[in-house]
Each structure stands twice: as structure tokens, then as C-alpha cells.
C-alpha positions, -999 to 999 in steps of 0.1 A, spaced: 761 345 -421 762 313 -440 767 279 -423 801 263 -430 801 239 -460 805 204 -447 810 190 -482 846 201 -482 853 175 -456 835 148 -476 856 120 -490 831 96 -504 794 93 -510 765 86 -535 739 111 -544 708 100 -563 682 121 -580 652 112 -602 660 144 -622 693 157 -635 723 172 -618 733 206 -630 767 211 -646 777 231 -615 768 202 -592 788 177 -613 818 201 -613 816 205 -576 813 168 -569 843 161 -591 863 188 -573 857 172 -539 869 137 -547 867 111 -573 848 89 -549 817 110 -549 792 93 -573 762 112 -588 734 90 -602 708 109 -622 673 97 -631 683 83 -665 712 63 -650 690 52 -621 663 39 -644 689 19 -664 703 4 -632 668 -6 -621 663 -23 -655 697 -40 -655 692 -54 -620 654 -61 -621 646 -37 -593 611 -22 -594 604 -34 -629 584 -62 -645 589 -81 -677 564 -73 -704 576 -93 -734 605 -116 -740 618 -131 -773 632 -165 -781 659 -167 -807 666 -200 -824 693 -213 -847 696 -243 -869 710 -274 -852 733 -287 -879 739 -319 -860 703 -328 -864 708 -330 -902 741 -348 -902 741 -383 -917 763 -402 -893 
């Protein structure tokens, strides 16, 4: 006998994996509610980069433009 599925009573939540969610898992999460968020490894890595969590800066670039006021003859 299987235990009852408590997920049917879920109304919101966040599930995070460093791997990928199967199509079946994504389908099931979307059938429960639109407030169940699945974050897979690729999205997790991008969120970490975007918010500087657990990452370090290796290289940065400086972009310059011509200051036309410097060359004006006023």
C-alpha cells in the first residue's frame, strides 16, 4: 500500500536541484498550482551569478567613450 500523496494538498513552494527536473516532474508541478517553482541547476547557477552568491569576480572590463566636451572650443 502506497502512502497518500501530500503534494496534492500543496499550494506553493520552491524546489531546487543542481541537476535537471524531468518533463514529468515539471508537468506535475504545473498541474498542482502555478505557485510551485522549480529551479534547475542551470537556472540556479545563473541566479548565483546575477546576485553574486558563491561566486568570485575573475576579470572585469572598462569601456570608455570619447568626451566630446573636452574637445569643444568654448
